[in-house]
C-alpha positions in Angstrom: -69.7 -27.6 9.8 -70.2 -27.4 6.0 -68.6 -24.6 4.1 -70.9 -21.8 3.0 -68.9 -21.0 -0.1 -67.7 -17.6 -1.1 -68.8 -14.5 0.8 -70.4 -12.3 -1.8 -70.6 -9.2 0.4 -68.0 -6.5 0.8 -67.8 -3.9 3.5 -66.3 -0.5 2.7 -64.0 -0.6 5.6 -62.2 -3.7 4.4 -62.4 -2.9 0.7 -59.1 -2.8 -1.3 -57.2 0.4 -1.2 -57.5 0.7 -4.9 -61.0 2.1 -4.5 -61.5 5.8 -4.0 -64.5 5.6 -1.7 -65.7 6.9 1.7 -65.0 4.2 4.2 -67.7 5.3 6.7 -71.4 5.9 6.4 -72.8 3.5 3.9 -71.7 0.0 5.0 -71.6 -2.1 1.9 -70.1 -1.8 -1.6 -70.1 -4.0 -4.7 -67.6 -6.8 -4.3 -65.1 -7.4 -7.1 -65.6 -10.9 -8.6 -62.7 -13.3 -9.2 -61.2 -12.8 -12.6 -58.2 -11.9 -14.6 -57.0 -9.3 -12.1 -56.2 -9.9 -8.4 -58.9 -8.5 -6.1 -56.4 -6.2 -4.3 -55.3 -4.8 -7.7 -58.7 -4.2 -9.3 -62.0 -2.5 -8.9 -65.6 -3.6 -9.7 -67.1 -2.3 -12.9 -70.0 -0.7 -10.9 -67.4 1.4 -9.0 -66.0 2.8 -12.3 -69.5 3.9 -13.5 -70.1 5.5 -10.1 -66.9 7.4 -9.9 -67.5 8.8 -13.4 -70.7 10.3 -12.2 -72.8 8.6 -14.8 -75.4 7.4 -12.3 -76.9 8.6 -9.0 -77.7 5.3 -7.4 -77.2 1.5 -7.7 -80.3 1.1 -9.7 -79.1 3.5 -12.4 -75.6 1.8 -12.4 -77.2 -1.6 -12.8 -79.3 -0.3 -15.8 -76.2 1.1 -17.6 -74.2 -2.2 -17.2 -77.0 -4.7 -17.7 -78.1 -2.9 -20.9 -74.7 -3.6 -22.5 -73.5 0.1 -22.6 -70.0 -0.7 -21.2 -67.2 -2.4 -22.9 -64.0 -3.5 -21.2 -61.1 -4.1 -23.6 -63.5 -4.3 -26.5 -65.9 -6.8 -25.0 -69.4 -5.9 -23.5 -69.5 -6.8 -19.8 -72.7 -7.0 -17.9 -71.6 -8.0 -14.4 -71.5 -5.3 -11.7 -68.6 -6.9 -10.0 -66.5 -7.6 -13.1 -62.9 -6.9 -12.2 -61.2 -3.9 -14.0 -57.5 -3.3 -13.5 -54.5 -1.2 -14.5 -54.4 -0.1 -18.1 -57.8 -1.6 -18.9 -59.8 0.2 -21.6 -63.4 1.2 -20.9 -65.8 2.3 -23.7 -69.2 3.9 -22.9 -71.9 3.7 -25.5 -73.7 7.0 -24.9 -74.2 10.2 -26.7 -70.5 11.1 -26.3 -69.0 7.6 -26.8 -66.2 8.3 -24.4 -63.2 6.1 -23.7 -61.2 5.7 -20.5 -58.1 4.0 -19.3 -57.6 2.9 -15.7 -54.5 4.3 -14.0 -53.2 4.8 -10.5 -53.4 8.2 -8.9 -50.7 9.3 -6.5 -52.4 7.5 -3.6 -52.5 4.1 -5.4 -56.2 4.3 -6.2 -57.5 3.1 -9.6 -59.2 6.0 -11.5 -60.6 6.1 -15.0 -59.0 8.8 -17.1 -60.4 9.9 -20.4 -57.9 9.3 -23.2 -57.9 9.9 -26.9 -55.2 7.4 -27.7 -57.5 4.5 -26.6 -59.2 4.8 -30.1 -56.5 2.4 -31.3 -57.3 0.0 -28.4 -53.8 -0.6 -27.2 -53.0 -2.0 -23.8 -49.8 -3.1 -22.0 -49.8 -6.5 -20.2 -46.9 -7.7 -18.0 -45.7 -11.3 -18.5 -45.9 -13.4 -15.3 -45.3 -16.9 -16.6 -43.5 -18.6 -19.4 -43.5 -22.4 -20.1 -43.0 -25.0 -22.8 -46.2 -26.9 -23.6 -47.0 -29.8 -25.9 -45.4 -29.5 -29.3 -42.4 -27.6 -27.9 -44.5 -24.4 -28.1 -43.9 -21.4 -25.8 -46.9 -20.4 -23.7 -46.9 -16.9 -22.2 -49.3 -15.8 -19.5 -49.7 -12.2 -18.4 -50.7 -10.7 -15.0 -54.1 -9.7 -16.4 -55.0 -13.2 -17.5 -54.0 -13.2 -21.2 -52.5 -16.4 -22.7 -50.5 -16.5 -25.8 -49.0 -19.5 -27.5 -46.1 -19.4 -30.0 -44.9 -15.9 -29.5 -41.2 -17.0 -29.4 -38.6 -17.7 -26.9 -37.3 -14.1 -26.8 -40.2 -13.1 -24.5 -39.3 -13.4 -20.8 -41.1 -13.2 -17.5 -41.4 -9.5 -16.3 -41.3 -8.2 -19.9 -44.4 -6.5 -21.2 -46.5 -7.0 -24.3 -48.2 -4.3 -26.3 -51.6 -5.8 -27.2 -54.3 -4.6 -29.5 -57.9 -5.3 -28.4 -60.3 -6.9 -29.0 -58.2 -9.1 -31.4 -55.6 -9.6 -28.6 -52.9 -9.1 -31.2 -49.3 -8.7 -29.8 -47.7 -5.7 -31.6 -44.5 -5.4 -29.6 -42.4 -6.8 -26.7 -41.1 -4.3 -24.2 -38.2 -5.8 -22.2 -37.4 -5.2 -18.5 -34.0 -3.9 -19.3 -31.7 -0.8 -18.9 -32.8 2.2 -21.0 -36.5 1.3 -21.2 -39.3 3.1 -19.4 -41.1 1.6 -16.4 -44.4 2.4 -14.6 -44.4 1.9 -10.8 -47.7 0.3 -9.7 -47.3 0.4 -5.9 -45.4 2.0 -3.1 -44.7 5.7 -2.4 -43.8 6.3 -6.0 -47.0 4.7 -7.5 -47.9 6.0 -10.9 -44.4 7.4 -11.6 -42.9 6.8 -15.0 -39.1 6.5 -14.9 -36.1 5.2 -16.9 -34.7 1.8 -15.9 -31.0 2.3 -15.0 -30.2 -1.1 -13.6 -31.8 -4.5 -13.1 -30.5 -6.4 -10.1 -31.5 -10.0 -10.2 -32.7 -11.6 -7.0 -32.2 -14.9 -5.3 -34.5 -17.7 -4.2 -35.2 -15.8 -1.0 -34.9 -12.2 -2.2 -36.8 -10.5 -5.0 -34.8 -8.6 -7.6 -34.5 -4.8 -7.5 -34.8 -2.1 -10.1 -32.9 1.2 -10.0 -34.7 4.0 -11.9 -34.2 7.6 -12.7 -37.2 9.9 -12.5 -38.1 12.9 -14.7 -36.6 15.1 -12.0 -33.3 13.1 -12.1 -34.0 11.5 -8.8 -32.9 7.9 -8.1 -35.8 5.5 -7.3 -35.4 1.9 -6.1 -38.2 -0.6 -6.3 -38.8 -4.3 -6.7 -39.3 -6.0 -10.0 -42.9 -7.0 -9.1 -43.8 -3.4 -8.6 -42.6 -2.2 -12.0 -44.2 -2.6 -15.5 -42.1 -1.9 -18.6 -44.2 0.5 -20.7 -42.0 1.7 -23.5 -38.6 2.1 -25.1 -37.9 5.8 -25.8 -41.5 6.9 -25.2 -44.4 5.3 -23.4 -46.3 3.0 -25.8 -49.6 4.2 -24.3 -50.7 7.4 -22.6 -50.3 7.0 -18.9 -50.4 10.7 -17.8 -52.9 11.5 -15.1 
């Protein structure tokens, strides 16, 4: 039997846990398209417009997006299923010209929070890959699909980049090291900001661990993949919810 291709439908019951939705009642919801973010770590643009209460039904949501009234990281996006993820910046072209940043709530759901600091269009992106390409240049790829060439060999996997949009200009490198601040993106401490106390390297079969100290002086242990460096003495962006 021939393959039908990608299933373009999404039931609420099986939708990613990042969505703050009612699972029962209405069966279907807009499916997140493939893109820079993983599906399980992102939400569709239509969901963001809905949760902000800017539309009463799908027709109104579609009108807002299709008419180019929404920017994601400085670029107009007109797809209802466009994937939006952690720290992404949303600008709404209406009478108030509001700006939002997507952050996790305490239940691990991605929620848009109105932020004033977004006016400078800064975003943090975690490095997931580093390689040498033609011409002995260093190519850096981030978890949200950004690619940079020639940043320098001092940038390592699991570090973070402070990026200005829409120029995609790298302003700073935030290392995954002792003393810096980290943002936990999954698990029971999701959304927590804590100080990195120790980085324990892993092996080929075991992922590395991070020991952190919370604002309440509690010790937190998590894996490297669940933590994003977000600042040195202070967070480089506003992540309060």
